C-alpha positions in Angstrom: -47.3 -55.8 27.1 -44.6 -53.7 25.0 -43.8 -54.8 21.6 -40.4 -56.0 20.6 -40.2 -52.9 18.9 -40.6 -50.6 21.5 -38.5 -52.9 23.7 -35.7 -52.9 21.1 -35.9 -49.4 19.0 -33.8 -49.4 16.1 -32.4 -46.2 14.7 -32.2 -45.7 11.2 -30.4 -42.2 11.2 -26.8 -42.6 11.2 -24.7 -40.1 13.0 -23.3 -37.3 11.1 -19.6 -37.9 10.2 -17.1 -35.6 12.1 -16.4 -32.5 10.2 -12.8 -32.1 8.9 -11.1 -28.8 10.0 -10.6 -26.3 7.2 -7.8 -24.6 8.9 -4.8 -24.6 6.7 -1.7 -26.5 7.6 0.8 -24.4 9.1 4.6 -25.4 9.2 6.3 -26.3 12.6 8.3 -23.1 13.0 9.7 -24.3 16.2 11.4 -27.3 14.4 12.3 -25.2 11.4 14.1 -22.5 13.2 15.3 -24.6 16.2 19.1 -23.2 15.6 19.2 -19.6 16.3 22.4 -19.2 14.2 24.3 -21.2 11.3 26.7 -23.2 13.9 26.8 -26.6 14.6 27.1 -27.3 18.5 28.6 -30.4 20.0 27.6 -30.7 23.6 30.1 -32.5 26.1 28.8 -35.1 28.6 28.1 -33.8 31.9 30.8 -33.6 34.7 30.1 -35.0 38.1 32.9 -34.1 40.6 32.2 -37.3 42.9 32.0 -39.6 39.9 35.5 -40.3 38.3 33.9 -42.0 35.3 32.4 -38.6 34.1 35.8 -37.1 34.2 36.9 -39.8 32.0 34.0 -39.5 29.6 34.7 -35.7 29.4 38.5 -36.2 28.5 37.7 -38.8 25.9 35.2 -36.3 24.3 38.0 -33.7 24.1 40.3 -36.0 22.8 37.9 -37.2 20.1 37.4 -33.6 19.1 41.2 -32.8 18.9 41.8 -35.9 16.8 39.0 -35.8 14.3 37.5 -32.2 14.6 33.6 -32.1 13.4 32.9 -30.4 10.1 31.8 -27.0 10.1 30.0 -26.1 7.4 30.9 -22.9 5.5 28.7 -21.3 3.2 29.7 -19.4 -0.4 28.4 -16.1 -1.5 29.7 -13.3 -3.9 29.8 -9.5 -3.6 28.0 -7.8 -6.1 29.6 -4.4 -6.9 26.7 -3.0 -8.7 24.0 -3.5 -5.8 26.5 -2.9 -3.1 25.4 -6.3 -1.7 26.3 -9.9 -1.0 24.3 -12.8 -3.1 23.9 -16.2 -1.9 22.8 -18.5 -5.0 23.2 -22.0 -3.7 19.9 -23.5 -2.6 21.4 -25.3 0.7 23.2 -21.9 1.7 19.8 -20.2 1.2 17.8 -22.5 3.5 20.4 -22.6 6.1 20.9 -19.1 6.4 17.3 -18.2 6.4 16.2 -20.9 8.8 19.3 -20.1 11.2 19.2 -16.7 12.0 17.1 -15.0 9.5 19.9 -13.8 7.3 19.0 -11.9 4.2 15.8 -11.6 2.2 14.7 -13.3 -1.1 15.4 -11.0 -4.0 11.6 -11.8 -5.5 10.0 -12.2 -2.1 8.9 -9.9 0.8 11.2 -11.6 3.2 11.6 -15.4 3.2 12.8 -16.8 -0.3 9.3 -18.2 -1.5 9.2 -17.4 -5.1 9.6 -20.9 -6.4 6.8 -22.1 -4.3 4.6 -19.3 -5.5 5.5 -20.1 -9.3 4.6 -23.6 -8.7 1.3 -23.0 -7.3 0.5 -20.5 -10.0 1.2 -23.1 -12.6 -0.9 -25.7 -10.6 2.2 -27.8 -9.4 1.7 -27.0 -5.5 -1.3 -26.4 -3.3 0.0 -25.0 -0.1 -0.1 -21.2 0.7 2.7 -19.0 0.9 3.4 -16.4 3.3 2.5 -13.6 1.1 -0.9 -15.2 0.4 -1.4 -15.8 4.0 -0.8 -12.0 4.7 -3.2 -11.1 1.7 -5.9 -13.2 3.2 -5.7 -11.8 6.4 -5.7 -8.1 5.1 -8.7 -9.0 3.3 -10.5 -10.6 6.3 -9.6 -7.7 8.2 -11.3 -5.4 5.4 -14.3 -7.3 5.5 -14.9 -7.2 9.2 -14.3 -3.4 9.0 -17.2 -2.9 6.4 -19.3 -5.2 8.3 -18.6 -3.1 11.5 -19.6 -0.2 9.8 -23.0 -1.5 8.4 -24.0 -2.4 11.9 -23.3 1.1 12.9 -25.1 2.5 10.5 -28.2 0.3 11.2 -27.9 1.1 15.0 -28.0 4.8 14.2 -31.3 4.2 12.1 -32.9 2.1 14.7 -32.1 4.7 17.6 -33.7 7.4 15.4 -36.6 5.4 14.6 -37.1 4.5 18.4 -36.9 8.4 19.4 -39.2 9.0 16.5 -41.6 6.5 18.1 -41.3 7.9 21.5 -42.1 11.2 20.5 -45.1 10.3 18.5 -46.5 8.1 21.5 -45.9 11.2 24.0 -47.9 13.8 21.4 -50.7 11.4 20.6 -54.1 13.5 20.7 -56.9 12.8 23.0 -60.0 11.3 21.7 -62.4 14.3 20.2 -59.6 16.4 19.4 -57.9 16.8 15.9 -54.1 16.1 15.3 -51.9 19.1 15.7 -50.7 20.6 12.3 -47.1 21.2 11.5 -45.6 24.3 10.5 -45.6 23.5 6.8 -49.3 22.3 7.1 -48.5 18.7 6.8 -49.9 16.4 9.6 -47.0 15.2 12.2 -46.9 11.5 11.6 -44.0 9.4 12.3 -42.7 6.3 10.6 -44.4 4.1 13.2 -47.7 5.6 12.7 -47.7 4.9 9.1 -46.6 1.4 9.4 -49.4 0.6 12.2 -52.1 2.3 10.1 -55.0 -0.1 9.3 -54.7 -1.4 5.8 -51.0 -0.1 5.3 -48.5 -2.8 3.9 -45.2 -3.7 6.0 -42.3 -2.6 4.3 -38.3 -2.8 4.8 -36.7 -0.3 7.2 -34.7 2.6 5.3 -31.7 4.0 6.8 -30.6 7.5 5.7 -27.4 8.5 5.5 -27.1 12.2 6.9 -24.3 14.6 6.8 -22.7 15.9 9.6 -24.6 19.3 9.6 -28.1 17.5 9.2 -27.2 15.2 12.1 -26.6 18.0 14.4 -30.0 19.5 13.5 -31.8 15.9 14.1 -29.9 15.8 17.6 -30.7 19.2 18.8 -34.3 20.0 16.9 -35.6 16.5 17.3 -39.3 17.7 18.2 -39.3 20.2 15.1 -38.2 17.8 12.3 -40.0 14.6 12.4 -38.0 11.5 11.2 -41.0 10.5 9.1 -40.4 13.6 6.9 -37.9 13.8 4.1 -34.7 16.0 5.0 -33.7 18.3 2.5 -30.1 18.2 3.2 -29.9 14.5 2.8 -27.9 13.5 -0.6 -28.1 9.7 -0.5 -30.4 6.8 0.6 -28.8 3.2 1.8 -31.2 0.4 1.9 -30.1 -2.6 4.2 -31.6 -6.0 4.2 -33.6 -7.1 7.3 -31.1 -9.8 7.8 -27.4 -8.6 8.2 -25.9 -11.8 7.9 -27.1 -12.2 4.1 -24.9 -9.5 3.0 -21.2 -10.8 2.6 -18.4 -8.8 1.5 -16.3 -11.6 -0.3 -12.8 -10.4 -1.2 -11.0 -11.6 -4.3 -8.7 -14.2 -2.5 -11.5 -15.8 -1.0 -13.1 -16.9 -4.1 -12.2 -20.3 -5.3 -10.3 -19.8 -8.5 -9.7 -22.7 -11.0 -6.4 -24.3 -10.7 -4.5 -23.7 -14.0 -3.3 -27.0 -15.7 0.4 -27.6 -15.4 1.3 -27.2 -19.1 3.8 -25.2 -20.9 3.1 -24.7 -24.8 0.7 -27.4 -25.0 3.5 -29.9 -23.2 2.9 -30.9 -19.8 5.8 -30.3 -17.2 6.7 -31.4 -13.9 8.4 -29.6 -10.9 12.0 -30.2 -12.1 11.4 -28.1 -15.4 10.5 -24.9 -13.0 14.0 -23.0 -12.5 14.4 -21.0 -9.3 15.3 -17.5 -10.3 15.5 -16.3 -6.9 18.7 -15.6 -4.6 19.4 -14.6 -1.0 20.6 -11.0 -0.8 22.5 -10.3 2.2 23.3 -6.7 3.5 27.0 -6.0 4.0 26.5 -6.0 8.0 24.9 -9.1 7.6 27.5 -10.7 5.4 30.5 -9.2 7.7 28.9 -10.6 10.7 28.8 -14.2 9.1 32.2 -13.9 7.9 34.2 -12.3 11.0 31.7 -13.2 13.8 30.7 -16.7 13.0 33.2 -17.8 10.4 30.1 -19.6 8.2 30.4 -17.7 5.2 33.0 -17.2 2.4 32.5 -14.0 0.2 34.0 -14.1 -3.1 34.9 -11.2 -5.6 32.4 -10.4 -8.8 34.3 -12.9 -10.7 33.4 -15.6 -8.4 37.3 -16.8 -8.6 38.8 -16.2 -5.3 37.7 -15.4 -1.7 38.2 -12.2 -0.3 39.9 -11.9 3.1 38.3 -10.6 6.0 40.5 -7.3 6.5 40.0 -6.8 2.5 36.4 -7.4 2.9 35.9 -4.9 5.8 37.7 -2.1 3.7 35.4 -3.0 0.7 32.1 -2.7 2.7 33.7 0.8 4.2 34.2 2.2 0.6 31.0 1.2 -0.6 29.0 2.7 2.3 29.5 6.2 0.5 27.8 7.2 -2.5 29.4 7.1 -4.9 31.8 4.6 -3.8 35.2 5.9 -2.5 38.3 4.8 -4.3 40.7 2.5 -2.4 43.3 5.1 -2.4 41.0 7.7 -0.3 41.4 7.6 3.4 38.7 6.2 5.5 37.4 7.8 8.5 36.3 6.2 11.9 32.7 7.6 11.4 32.1 5.4 8.1 28.7 4.7 7.8 29.4 0.9 7.6 31.6 1.1 10.7 28.6 2.7 12.6 25.9 0.5 11.5 28.1 -2.6 11.8 29.0 -1.9 15.4 25.3 -1.7 16.2 24.2 -4.9 14.2 27.1 -6.7 15.9 26.0 -5.5 19.6 22.5 -6.7 19.2 23.4 -9.8 17.5 25.6 -10.6 20.4 22.7 -10.0 23.0 20.8 -12.5 21.0 18.4 -10.5 19.1 17.4 -11.2 15.5 18.2 -7.9 13.7 16.6 -7.0 10.4 16.3 -3.8 8.3 13.8 -1.3 9.6 13.7 0.9 6.3 9.8 -0.1 6.2 9.2 2.0 9.4 11.8 4.7 9.0 14.4 3.4 11.2 17.8 1.4 10.8 17.1 -1.7 12.4 14.1 -3.8 14.0 14.5 -6.2 16.8 12.8 -9.5 16.9 13.0 -11.7 20.0 13.1 -15.1 18.3 12.3 -14.2 14.5 9.7 -12.6 12.1 7.9 -15.6 12.0 7.0 -16.1 15.8 6.1 -12.4 16.4 6.4 -8.8 15.5 9.3 -6.6 16.2 9.4 -5.3 19.8 12.1 -2.4 19.2 12.9 -0.1 16.4 16.6 1.2 16.5 17.6 4.5 15.3 21.6 5.1 15.1 22.9 8.3 16.0 26.7 9.0 16.1 28.0 10.8 19.0 31.2 12.9 18.9 32.1 13.3 22.4 36.0 12.6 22.5 38.1 16.0 22.8 39.8 15.0 19.4 36.4 16.3 17.7 36.9 19.8 19.3 40.2 20.4 18.8 39.5 22.5 15.4 36.9 24.3 14.1 36.6 21.9 11.0 36.1 18.9 13.1 33.6 20.8 15.5 31.7 21.8 12.1 31.5 18.3 10.8 30.5 16.6 14.1 27.8 18.9 14.7 26.6 18.5 10.9 26.6 14.6 11.7 25.0 14.3 14.8 22.4 17.3 14.9 18.9 15.9 14.6 15.5 18.3 14.8 12.8 17.8 17.2 10.6 17.7 14.2 12.4 14.6 13.0 12.3 13.0 16.4 8.4 13.5 16.9 7.9 11.9 13.3 9.8 8.9 14.1 8.5 8.3 17.5 4.9 8.7 16.3 5.2 6.2 13.5 6.5 3.9 16.1 3.7 4.4 18.2 1.2 3.7 15.5 2.6 0.1 15.0 3.1 -0.7 18.7 7.1 -0.7 18.7 9.3 1.0 21.4 11.8 3.5 19.9 15.4 3.0 20.8 18.1 5.7 20.3 21.3 4.0 20.0 24.2 6.3 20.6 27.6 5.3 19.0 31.0 7.2 20.4 33.1 7.8 17.8 36.8 7.3 18.6 39.6 9.5 16.8 40.4 8.1 13.6 44.3 8.5 14.5 43.7 5.7 17.3 41.8 3.1 15.3 44.3 0.3 14.1 43.5 -1.0 10.5 45.1 -4.6 10.7 43.4 -5.9 13.8 39.6 -6.0 13.5 39.0 -6.9 17.0 40.9 -3.8 18.6 39.2 -1.7 16.1 35.8 -2.7 17.0 36.8 -2.3 20.7 37.4 1.4 20.3 33.6 2.0 19.8 31.2 2.2 22.6 27.2 1.7 22.3 24.7 3.5 24.7 20.9 2.8 24.3 18.1 5.1 25.4 14.4 4.1 25.1 11.9 6.9 24.0 8.1 6.6 24.5 5.4 9.0 23.5 3.8 10.4 26.7 0.1 10.1 26.5 -1.7 11.9 29.6 -4.5 9.5 29.4 -2.6 6.4 29.4 0.3 7.6 31.9 -1.5 8.2 35.2 0.6 6.4 37.6 
């Protein structure tokens, strides 16, 4: 008969608690960047033709908007003539322009204004990671993985040489009653495995010899003349690996736990309110003019921050500052001003729904993102090329020379740019802007002025025979 202990067994060991995930907290970018542009949209109720009540609902909504129009947020910035850029200093405007359309960049950050968060973490007031730290950690992990891969490749080469030497030694083993053959230098030809398997020999760790390219070729070609067990004369360095690969860790600097500094300043403890944000949002002239003219979401003040600059005057100011040195207001402006050409392309792709960012990092004018830099990498790299096809530019020799000088590019330049984009997995887009005659452009109407420009796009890809066999 079974005892009670057998019938009702008791378990003293407790189930291990579930392990908490060590994955860092990731912001909800879908919620943060839910609006593609800094605009407030008020949808109307649905209109159902066979339901008369829906018509009344739509009419009442229109009437409500006409009587008390919803508030449209207009942010403020100022133009800095020293840097020829627009600065935004209001914290609310900075977050709104970045989160709704990815406009501008932080003056002390790589892209998103995050200097304040980095400073708080440095003094111990905040523990979350910034985008710069996440990027640095990812690069350190990639570096560690490459070192581990190189180590395993060296061990695989050493193991292959050892197996080839063992196979050769097994095939040339002398029969009973015969002496072992002598090598050319008078030393008995013994392999590494023969020494390891000799009676009384102590086992030792495998050693991998790092060979120079010339020595490695000799080993591959004359494998029967130079046994691996002998010391090679051209080997200049010996690398010893452990038998257990996982025991060796390449620890990056960011992965080492650092002690969090105490949030004190000159012996006095301070809080988050004592840290002032010294960073501002820096907008390019194209971004600022698109926000002012295209969306009406920005108001730009002058250097003294006293009066807002009208849209027409702001366009003239940006066109003057597109030259270096800056042109005087009395100097005449041409239709092929650098700002006009770049803004036409910027306005074109923004109107198509792309997030346009500066492409100076990859040697191009613009980068096109599908949703934004926090969601994916840029898919296209845009290079702006002016095109002088109007008969006006061929009327005189001076105009022909000017047009030829501004639109001529060399094949060396094109191959360099295309090769760079192929390495970073981006598609190169050549954007041709047809330049109208300077006499046909109205200076007062911005809409008519932009309507005279035409944009043509051409995609160029590097043709590789092994990847283009369709």
